[in-house]
KEKEKOL-556974 format. One record per residue (C-alpha): x, y, z. Coordinates in nm, 2 decimals. Layout:
% KEKEKOL-556974
<rec><X>X</X><Y>Y</Y><Z>Z</Z></rec>
...
//
This chain:
% KEKEKOL-556974
<rec><X>8.56</X><Y>10.29</Y><Z>12.78</Z></rec>
<rec><X>8.77</X><Y>10.07</Y><Z>13.01</Z></rec>
<rec><X>9.04</X><Y>10.20</Y><Z>13.25</Z></rec>
<rec><X>9.31</X><Y>10.06</Y><Z>13.01</Z></rec>
<rec><X>9.13</X><Y>10.24</Y><Z>12.72</Z></rec>
<rec><X>9.14</X><Y>10.57</Y><Z>12.91</Z></rec>
<rec><X>9.51</X><Y>10.51</Y><Z>13.00</Z></rec>
<rec><X>9.60</X><Y>10.42</Y><Z>12.64</Z></rec>
<rec><X>9.42</X><Y>10.73</Y><Z>12.51</Z></rec>
<rec><X>9.60</X><Y>10.96</Y><Z>12.76</Z></rec>
<rec><X>9.94</X><Y>10.80</Y><Z>12.68</Z></rec>
<rec><X>9.87</X><Y>10.83</Y><Z>12.31</Z></rec>
<rec><X>9.82</X><Y>11.20</Y><Z>12.34</Z></rec>
<rec><X>10.18</X><Y>11.24</Y><Z>12.45</Z></rec>
<rec><X>10.34</X><Y>11.16</Y><Z>12.11</Z></rec>
<rec><X>10.07</X><Y>11.35</Y><Z>11.93</Z></rec>
<rec><X>10.13</X><Y>11.67</Y><Z>12.13</Z></rec>
<rec><X>10.51</X><Y>11.63</Y><Z>12.15</Z></rec>
<rec><X>10.53</X><Y>11.55</Y><Z>11.78</Z></rec>
<rec><X>10.32</X><Y>11.85</Y><Z>11.69</Z></rec>
<rec><X>10.53</X><Y>12.08</Y><Z>11.91</Z></rec>
<rec><X>10.85</X><Y>11.95</Y><Z>11.74</Z></rec>
<rec><X>10.71</X><Y>12.02</Y><Z>11.40</Z></rec>
<rec><X>10.61</X><Y>12.37</Y><Z>11.50</Z></rec>
<rec><X>10.94</X><Y>12.45</Y><Z>11.69</Z></rec>
<rec><X>11.20</X><Y>12.26</Y><Z>11.48</Z></rec>
<rec><X>11.02</X><Y>12.17</Y><Z>11.16</Z></rec>
<rec><X>11.06</X><Y>11.81</Y><Z>11.25</Z></rec>
<rec><X>11.07</X><Y>11.55</Y><Z>11.53</Z></rec>
<rec><X>11.44</X><Y>11.55</Y><Z>11.62</Z></rec>
<rec><X>11.52</X><Y>11.21</Y><Z>11.78</Z></rec>
<rec><X>11.85</X><Y>11.33</Y><Z>11.93</Z></rec>
<rec><X>11.67</X><Y>11.60</Y><Z>12.13</Z></rec>
<rec><X>11.48</X><Y>11.56</Y><Z>12.46</Z></rec>
<rec><X>11.16</X><Y>11.61</Y><Z>12.27</Z></rec>
<rec><X>11.25</X><Y>11.31</Y><Z>12.05</Z></rec>
<rec><X>11.30</X><Y>11.10</Y><Z>12.36</Z></rec>
<rec><X>10.96</X><Y>11.20</Y><Z>12.50</Z></rec>
<rec><X>10.81</X><Y>11.12</Y><Z>12.16</Z></rec>
<rec><X>10.97</X><Y>10.77</Y><Z>12.16</Z></rec>
<rec><X>10.86</X><Y>10.70</Y><Z>12.52</Z></rec>
<rec><X>10.51</X><Y>10.82</Y><Z>12.45</Z></rec>
<rec><X>10.48</X><Y>10.61</Y><Z>12.14</Z></rec>
<rec><X>10.62</X><Y>10.31</Y><Z>12.31</Z></rec>
<rec><X>10.37</X><Y>10.35</Y><Z>12.60</Z></rec>
<rec><X>10.09</X><Y>10.39</Y><Z>12.35</Z></rec>
<rec><X>10.18</X><Y>10.08</Y><Z>12.15</Z></rec>
<rec><X>10.24</X><Y>9.87</Y><Z>12.46</Z></rec>
<rec><X>9.90</X><Y>9.96</Y><Z>12.61</Z></rec>
<rec><X>9.73</X><Y>9.90</Y><Z>12.28</Z></rec>
<rec><X>9.80</X><Y>9.53</Y><Z>12.30</Z></rec>
<rec><X>9.56</X><Y>9.51</Y><Z>12.60</Z></rec>
<rec><X>9.29</X><Y>9.65</Y><Z>12.37</Z></rec>
<rec><X>9.13</X><Y>9.48</Y><Z>12.08</Z></rec>
<rec><X>8.78</X><Y>9.50</Y><Z>11.93</Z></rec>
<rec><X>8.86</X><Y>9.18</Y><Z>11.73</Z></rec>
<rec><X>8.99</X><Y>8.98</Y><Z>12.03</Z></rec>
<rec><X>9.35</X><Y>8.96</Y><Z>11.91</Z></rec>
<rec><X>9.63</X><Y>9.12</Y><Z>11.71</Z></rec>
<rec><X>9.48</X><Y>9.37</Y><Z>11.47</Z></rec>
<rec><X>9.57</X><Y>9.64</Y><Z>11.22</Z></rec>
<rec><X>9.61</X><Y>9.90</Y><Z>11.49</Z></rec>
<rec><X>9.87</X><Y>9.69</Y><Z>11.67</Z></rec>
<rec><X>10.06</X><Y>9.63</Y><Z>11.34</Z></rec>
<rec><X>10.06</X><Y>10.01</Y><Z>11.27</Z></rec>
<rec><X>10.20</X><Y>10.07</Y><Z>11.62</Z></rec>
<rec><X>10.48</X><Y>9.83</Y><Z>11.55</Z></rec>
<rec><X>10.54</X><Y>10.00</Y><Z>11.21</Z></rec>
<rec><X>10.55</X><Y>10.34</Y><Z>11.39</Z></rec>
<rec><X>10.81</X><Y>10.21</Y><Z>11.64</Z></rec>
<rec><X>11.02</X><Y>10.06</Y><Z>11.37</Z></rec>
<rec><X>11.01</X><Y>10.40</Y><Z>11.18</Z></rec>
<rec><X>11.12</X><Y>10.58</Y><Z>11.50</Z></rec>
<rec><X>11.41</X><Y>10.33</Y><Z>11.55</Z></rec>
<rec><X>11.52</X><Y>10.39</Y><Z>11.19</Z></rec>
<rec><X>11.50</X><Y>10.77</Y><Z>11.24</Z></rec>
<rec><X>11.70</X><Y>10.75</Y><Z>11.57</Z></rec>
<rec><X>11.98</X><Y>10.54</Y><Z>11.42</Z></rec>
<rec><X>11.99</X><Y>10.70</Y><Z>11.07</Z></rec>
<rec><X>12.29</X><Y>10.91</Y><Z>11.15</Z></rec>
<rec><X>12.49</X><Y>10.59</Y><Z>11.22</Z></rec>
<rec><X>12.41</X><Y>10.44</Y><Z>10.88</Z></rec>
<rec><X>12.73</X><Y>10.58</Y><Z>10.73</Z></rec>
<rec><X>12.67</X><Y>10.39</Y><Z>10.40</Z></rec>
<rec><X>12.39</X><Y>10.64</Y><Z>10.33</Z></rec>
<rec><X>12.63</X><Y>10.93</Y><Z>10.32</Z></rec>
<rec><X>12.44</X><Y>11.26</Y><Z>10.28</Z></rec>
<rec><X>12.11</X><Y>11.07</Y><Z>10.28</Z></rec>
<rec><X>12.12</X><Y>11.02</Y><Z>10.66</Z></rec>
<rec><X>11.94</X><Y>11.34</Y><Z>10.76</Z></rec>
<rec><X>11.67</X><Y>11.28</Y><Z>10.50</Z></rec>
<rec><X>11.61</X><Y>10.93</Y><Z>10.63</Z></rec>
<rec><X>11.60</X><Y>11.06</Y><Z>10.98</Z></rec>
<rec><X>11.34</X><Y>11.32</Y><Z>10.90</Z></rec>
<rec><X>11.13</X><Y>11.10</Y><Z>10.67</Z></rec>
<rec><X>11.12</X><Y>10.82</Y><Z>10.92</Z></rec>
<rec><X>11.02</X><Y>11.03</Y><Z>11.22</Z></rec>
<rec><X>10.75</X><Y>11.21</Y><Z>11.01</Z></rec>
<rec><X>10.63</X><Y>10.88</Y><Z>10.88</Z></rec>
<rec><X>10.60</X><Y>10.75</Y><Z>11.23</Z></rec>
<rec><X>10.38</X><Y>11.05</Y><Z>11.32</Z></rec>
<rec><X>10.16</X><Y>10.99</Y><Z>11.02</Z></rec>
<rec><X>10.12</X><Y>10.62</Y><Z>11.11</Z></rec>
<rec><X>10.02</X><Y>10.73</Y><Z>11.46</Z></rec>
<rec><X>9.74</X><Y>10.93</Y><Z>11.31</Z></rec>
<rec><X>9.58</X><Y>10.64</Y><Z>11.12</Z></rec>
<rec><X>9.43</X><Y>10.45</Y><Z>11.42</Z></rec>
<rec><X>9.39</X><Y>10.78</Y><Z>11.61</Z></rec>
<rec><X>9.17</X><Y>10.93</Y><Z>11.35</Z></rec>
<rec><X>8.97</X><Y>10.61</Y><Z>11.31</Z></rec>
<rec><X>8.91</X><Y>10.57</Y><Z>11.68</Z></rec>
<rec><X>8.84</X><Y>10.94</Y><Z>11.74</Z></rec>
<rec><X>8.59</X><Y>10.97</Y><Z>11.46</Z></rec>
<rec><X>8.42</X><Y>10.64</Y><Z>11.55</Z></rec>
<rec><X>8.36</X><Y>10.77</Y><Z>11.91</Z></rec>
<rec><X>8.30</X><Y>11.14</Y><Z>11.88</Z></rec>
<rec><X>8.05</X><Y>11.28</Y><Z>11.95</Z></rec>
<rec><X>7.93</X><Y>11.01</Y><Z>12.19</Z></rec>
<rec><X>7.60</X><Y>10.86</Y><Z>12.09</Z></rec>
<rec><X>7.62</X><Y>10.97</Y><Z>11.73</Z></rec>
<rec><X>7.98</X><Y>10.94</Y><Z>11.61</Z></rec>
<rec><X>8.10</X><Y>11.11</Y><Z>11.29</Z></rec>
<rec><X>8.25</X><Y>10.78</Y><Z>11.16</Z></rec>
<rec><X>8.17</X><Y>10.42</Y><Z>11.20</Z></rec>
<rec><X>8.50</X><Y>10.24</Y><Z>11.15</Z></rec>
<rec><X>8.77</X><Y>10.25</Y><Z>10.89</Z></rec>
<rec><X>8.53</X><Y>10.19</Y><Z>10.60</Z></rec>
<rec><X>8.31</X><Y>10.48</Y><Z>10.67</Z></rec>
<rec><X>8.33</X><Y>10.78</Y><Z>10.43</Z></rec>
<rec><X>8.41</X><Y>11.03</Y><Z>10.72</Z></rec>
<rec><X>8.71</X><Y>10.82</Y><Z>10.84</Z></rec>
<rec><X>8.83</X><Y>10.76</Y><Z>10.48</Z></rec>
<rec><X>8.81</X><Y>11.13</Y><Z>10.40</Z></rec>
<rec><X>9.00</X><Y>11.22</Y><Z>10.72</Z></rec>
<rec><X>9.27</X><Y>10.96</Y><Z>10.63</Z></rec>
<rec><X>9.30</X><Y>11.10</Y><Z>10.28</Z></rec>
<rec><X>9.34</X><Y>11.45</Y><Z>10.42</Z></rec>
<rec><X>9.61</X><Y>11.31</Y><Z>10.66</Z></rec>
<rec><X>9.79</X><Y>11.15</Y><Z>10.36</Z></rec>
<rec><X>9.79</X><Y>11.48</Y><Z>10.17</Z></rec>
<rec><X>9.92</X><Y>11.67</Y><Z>10.48</Z></rec>
<rec><X>10.19</X><Y>11.40</Y><Z>10.53</Z></rec>
<rec><X>10.30</X><Y>11.42</Y><Z>10.17</Z></rec>
<rec><X>10.30</X><Y>11.80</Y><Z>10.16</Z></rec>
<rec><X>10.48</X><Y>11.83</Y><Z>10.49</Z></rec>
<rec><X>10.74</X><Y>11.57</Y><Z>10.41</Z></rec>
<rec><X>10.81</X><Y>11.74</Y><Z>10.07</Z></rec>
<rec><X>10.85</X><Y>12.07</Y><Z>10.25</Z></rec>
<rec><X>11.09</X><Y>11.91</Y><Z>10.51</Z></rec>
<rec><X>11.30</X><Y>11.75</Y><Z>10.23</Z></rec>
<rec><X>11.32</X><Y>12.08</Y><Z>10.04</Z></rec>
<rec><X>11.41</X><Y>12.26</Y><Z>10.36</Z></rec>
<rec><X>11.68</X><Y>12.01</Y><Z>10.44</Z></rec>
<rec><X>11.82</X><Y>12.04</Y><Z>10.09</Z></rec>
<rec><X>11.83</X><Y>12.42</Y><Z>10.10</Z></rec>
<rec><X>12.01</X><Y>12.41</Y><Z>10.43</Z></rec>
<rec><X>12.26</X><Y>12.16</Y><Z>10.30</Z></rec>
<rec><X>12.32</X><Y>12.37</Y><Z>9.99</Z></rec>
<rec><X>12.36</X><Y>12.69</Y><Z>10.19</Z></rec>
<rec><X>12.60</X><Y>12.52</Y><Z>10.43</Z></rec>
<rec><X>12.80</X><Y>12.38</Y><Z>10.14</Z></rec>
<rec><X>12.83</X><Y>12.71</Y><Z>9.97</Z></rec>
<rec><X>12.82</X><Y>13.01</Y><Z>10.21</Z></rec>
<rec><X>12.91</X><Y>13.25</Y><Z>9.92</Z></rec>
<rec><X>12.57</X><Y>13.18</Y><Z>9.76</Z></rec>
<rec><X>12.40</X><Y>13.36</Y><Z>10.04</Z></rec>
<rec><X>12.56</X><Y>13.69</Y><Z>9.95</Z></rec>
<rec><X>12.45</X><Y>13.69</Y><Z>9.58</Z></rec>
//
């Protein structure tokens, strides 16, 4: 692995770790919190360094996914300013940030499974059954997690709108 590859991998771990911590601590990646800023900066560094890496010699799917993840983060960061969405703003924020984390996992799983263990990796690129299975599991976790987050947001909004309901 090149020096840039090692740097990219190290930088890419920042949003993975920060995002996972946010999910555990807050149930989401909150863009307005310091953790949300670290997540953005880590993702930005990961995407920027990815442009110096390419097995195909140019712009590839991994680069596109990085840009999609950054776009999702920007939507999540500015969702609260989209007043035309009304009560949908917190849902868009949470969904966008969670989607960005899921998108981060796609190239991460592919690259990890295609390199580990060294000499006899579990997967051999995005078409290998091991990588496809891991991605399918990631999709399932994303959908279950996002559904949980949306239901949790809804229950909090309902509880806040009707405090008397908590006493019955």
